[in-house]
Each structure stands twice: as C-alpha cells, then as structure tokens.
C-alpha positions in Angstrom: 8.7 22.1 -22.6 5.3 20.8 -23.4 4.4 20.8 -27.0 1.8 19.8 -28.9 0.5 16.2 -28.7 -0.3 15.8 -32.2 3.1 17.1 -33.4 4.9 14.2 -31.4 5.7 11.4 -33.9 7.3 9.1 -31.7 6.6 8.1 -27.8 9.7 8.8 -25.7 10.6 8.0 -22.0 11.5 11.7 -21.4 8.2 12.6 -23.1 6.2 10.0 -21.3 7.1 11.6 -18.0 6.6 14.7 -18.6 3.1 13.8 -19.5 2.3 12.6 -16.1 3.7 15.6 -14.3 2.9 18.4 -16.6 -0.3 19.0 -18.4 0.1 19.3 -22.3 -1.4 20.8 -25.1 -3.7 18.6 -27.7 -5.0 20.1 -30.6 -8.0 17.2 -31.0 -9.3 18.6 -27.6 -9.5 22.2 -29.0 -6.0 23.3 -27.4 -7.2 22.1 -24.0 -4.4 20.7 -21.9 -4.7 16.4 -21.0 -2.5 14.7 -18.8 -0.7 16.1 -16.0 -0.4 14.9 -12.0 -3.9 15.5 -11.2 -5.4 13.5 -14.2 -3.0 10.5 -13.3 -4.2 10.4 -9.6 -7.6 10.5 -10.5 -7.4 7.7 -12.9 -5.0 5.8 -10.5 -7.4 5.9 -7.9 -10.2 4.6 -10.4 -8.3 1.8 -11.2 -7.3 1.1 -7.5 -11.2 1.4 -7.0 -12.0 -1.0 -9.5 -9.5 -3.3 -8.5 -10.1 -3.6 -4.9 -14.0 -4.1 -5.8 -13.1 -6.6 -8.3 -10.6 -8.7 -6.0 -13.6 -8.5 -3.2 -16.0 -9.7 -5.4 -13.8 -12.8 -6.7 -12.3 -13.7 -2.7 -16.0 -13.6 -1.7 -17.0 -16.3 -4.5 -14.3 -18.4 -4.8 -12.7 -18.7 -1.6 -15.3 -20.0 0.6 -16.3 -22.9 -2.0 -12.4 -23.5 -2.7 -11.7 -23.9 1.0 -14.6 -26.3 1.6 -13.8 -28.7 -1.3 -10.4 -28.7 -0.7 -11.1 -29.4 3.5 -13.5 -32.4 2.3 -11.2 -33.5 -0.6 -14.2 -33.5 -3.0 -14.6 -32.9 -6.6 -11.2 -32.3 -7.2 -11.9 -32.5 -11.0 -14.7 -30.2 -11.2 -12.7 -27.6 -8.8 -9.7 -27.8 -11.4 -11.6 -27.8 -14.8 -13.8 -25.0 -13.6 -10.8 -22.9 -12.6 -9.0 -23.7 -16.0 -12.4 -23.2 -17.8 -12.5 -19.2 -16.4 -9.3 -18.4 -17.7 -10.9 -19.1 -21.0 -13.5 -16.3 -21.1 -13.0 -13.1 -22.6 -13.0 -10.3 -20.7 -14.0 -8.1 -23.6 -16.8 -10.0 -24.5 -18.1 -10.3 -20.9 -17.5 -6.6 -20.3 -20.2 -6.2 -23.3 -22.6 -8.8 -22.1 -22.8 -7.0 -18.7 -23.2 -4.0 -20.0 -26.5 -5.3 -22.3 -27.8 -6.5 -18.9 -26.9 -3.7 -16.4 -25.3 -1.0 -18.1 -22.1 0.6 -18.0 -20.2 1.8 -15.2 -18.3 0.9 -12.2 -20.6 -2.2 -11.4 -20.3 -3.8 -14.7 -16.4 -3.4 -15.1 -16.0 -4.7 -11.5 -18.4 -8.0 -11.8 -16.5 -8.6 -15.5 -13.0 -8.4 -14.0 -14.3 -10.3 -11.0 -14.8 -13.3 -13.2 -11.3 -13.1 -14.5 -10.0 -13.0 -10.5 -12.0 -16.3 -9.4 -10.2 -19.1 -11.5 -6.4 -18.6 -9.8 -7.8 -18.1 -6.1 -10.4 -21.0 -6.8 -7.6 -23.0 -7.9 -4.8 -22.1 -5.9 -6.7 -22.4 -2.6 -8.4 -25.6 -3.3 -4.5 -27.2 -4.3 -3.2 -25.7 -1.1 -6.0 -26.9 1.2 -5.8 -30.4 -0.3 -2.3 -31.1 -0.7 -1.9 -30.0 3.2 -0.1 -33.2 4.9 -2.5 -35.3 6.2 -0.6 -36.5 9.3 -0.8 -32.7 10.6 -4.9 -33.0 10.0 -5.0 -36.2 11.8 -2.9 -34.8 14.8 -5.2 -32.2 14.9 -8.3 -34.1 14.5 -6.9 -36.3 17.4 -6.6 -33.3 19.7 -10.0 -33.0 19.8 -10.2 -29.7 17.2 -13.4 -29.0 15.1 -13.2 -29.3 11.5 -13.5 -25.5 11.6 -10.6 -24.9 13.9 -8.6 -27.7 11.8 -9.0 -25.5 8.6 -8.8 -22.3 10.3 -5.6 -23.4 12.6 -3.8 -25.4 10.6 -4.9 -26.2 6.7 -5.1 -22.4 6.1 -1.6 -21.4 8.0 0.2 -24.2 6.0 -1.4 -23.4 2.7 -0.8 -19.6 2.9 1.9 -19.6 0.2 -0.3 -21.5 -2.5 -3.3 -19.6 -1.5 -1.5 -16.4 -1.6 -0.3 -17.3 -5.2 -3.6 -17.5 -6.7 -4.7 -14.2 -4.8 -1.4 -12.3 -5.9 -2.1 -13.5 -9.7 -5.7 -12.7 -9.7 -4.8 -9.1 -8.6 -2.1 -8.4 -11.3 -4.4 -10.1 -13.8 -7.7 -7.9 -12.6 -5.2 -4.7 -12.7 -4.0 -5.2 -15.9 -7.0 -5.8 -17.2 -9.0 -2.9 -15.8 -7.1 -0.7 -18.6 -10.3 -1.8 -20.8 -12.6 -0.3 -18.3 -13.0 3.1 -20.2 -14.6 0.8 -23.0 -17.5 0.3 -21.0 -17.7 3.7 -19.3 -15.4 4.0 -16.4 -12.1 5.9 -16.7 -9.2 4.2 -15.7 -5.3 4.6 -16.8 -6.4 2.3 -19.7 -7.9 5.8 -20.8 -4.4 7.1 -21.8 -3.5 3.7 -23.7 -6.9 3.5 -25.7 -7.4 7.1 -26.5 -4.1 7.3 -28.6 -5.6 10.2 -30.9 -6.4 12.5 -27.7 -3.2 11.9 -25.9 -0.8 11.1 -28.1 2.1 8.4 -28.3 3.5 9.8 -25.2 0.3 9.2 -23.6 0.2 5.9 -24.2 3.6 5.1 -23.1 2.7 7.0 -20.0 -0.4 4.9 -19.1 1.4 1.7 -19.8 4.3 2.8 -17.4 1.7 3.7 -14.7 0.0 0.6 -14.9 3.1 -1.4 -14.6 4.2 0.4 -11.5 0.6 -0.1 -10.2 1.1 -3.7 -10.8 4.4 -3.7 -9.0 3.2 -2.1 -6.1 0.5 -4.2 -5.7 2.6 -7.3 -6.0 4.9 -6.0 -3.5 2.0 -5.3 -1.1 0.7 -8.6 -1.6 4.1 -10.4 -1.1 4.4 -8.4 2.1 1.1 -9.4 3.5 2.1 -13.1 2.5 5.3 -13.1 4.5 3.4 -11.4 7.4 0.6 -14.5 7.2 3.3 -17.4 6.4 4.1 -19.5 9.8 7.6 -18.8 10.6 8.7 -22.8 9.8 7.6 -22.3 6.2 9.8 -19.2 5.6 13.1 -19.9 3.7 15.8 -19.6 6.0 19.6 -18.7 5.0 22.0 -21.8 5.0 
C-alpha cells in the first residue's frame, strides 16, 4: 500500500522495493506521484547512457597511449604518475568547471566522468603490456612479425587480464559517480539519492539499491567479456 513519502520517518527494504515498482504520493510535489517502474527505467537508461559514453571517451584517450608506451617500454614513471594523479581529481569540482565552460547536460557529465575512467585504464594497460614476457615478444619478432602484429597477437592477448581489470575498475567508478550527474542538469538514478526531500528516505534507499545492482550487472558483463577474450592457456584450471 502506498503512503505519503513525507510521513515515512525511516527507510526500509520493503518500502524501497515498493517505491521501485509502484509510484507513491509526495506532498512536496503537490500530491503528484513519484517513483515507480517507469521512472526507474528512464533514469537507469540515462545512467547507462552516460556511463557508456564516458567509458568510450576514456578508452579512446587512454588505451592507444598506454598501448604505445607499454610496447615501447618508455616513460614508465610518467605513465604511472599521470594515472595516479588523475585519481585525485575531485569530480564535483570538474563537473562545475565543465558546466562553466560548455554548459550543463550529458556532454558535460560524460567528459567529467571520462576523466575519472582514464587513470585505471591507462595504468593497467601500460603495466599489462609492459610486463608481457620478453621471451614471447622476441620469439614473435624472430618469426618476422611487425611491431603492430606483436602488439595485437602477442602482447594484448597476454595482457588481457590486467587490461580488463583497468576497464572494469573504470566502469564501476564511472557508474557509481554518475549519481552526482543531476547536479549538472542530467537526471540519473542519483536523482533519487540527492533529492530526498522529493522522494523520501525510501527513494534514497531505492536509488542506492538500483545503482548497486547496475554496477553489479556491469561487472558481471565485463567479467564475461574478459573470460571470452582471455587466452585458454591463461585461464585457471581445476587442480
């Protein structure tokens, strides 16, 4: 049974689940209903959209750079330091800066979140390629492979576990931080969490549950992709 959100003093799992599937009345919105599966689906799609765009930008920027440096074994200190420094950038401040520069909306949020995804992709890709067994690389070079063929057929396949670890970490960081996107004018599931006065405490809990489930789903999907891409010889085998 639905109730007035303003009269719910404490959040509960049952109340959060009810909020997800059934619209509820809110005095703050003049008695209009909030929540419900339609709103949840809309905000989930928005959160996925900004996550995918941000991850694509981060991959486009970090992956080629890290692959090149890792293959050439150059600027190791710079690559690691740049990756670590990027983790310290406050996303809220970056979003505010982007809003001042290019305005609010999807593009602003996507670029800001892409900056969050670049460091783990850059660091893990560089380390993965850099640590590939030199004997395998020398053998491939001795067989007459070009440098690009060595990278594509030898180094990347052997570095997939480490490389995908960076992508998975970046994805989880992006989808979790996308909850602050409503502050930049783009509604995501974070709208439930940020606007407690509108959605009530059950709405806040529902938003947290939905973000956690979305992050888990993305993690499982990427783990499956990693398993498909990993060379059979590198997969763990039962004793």
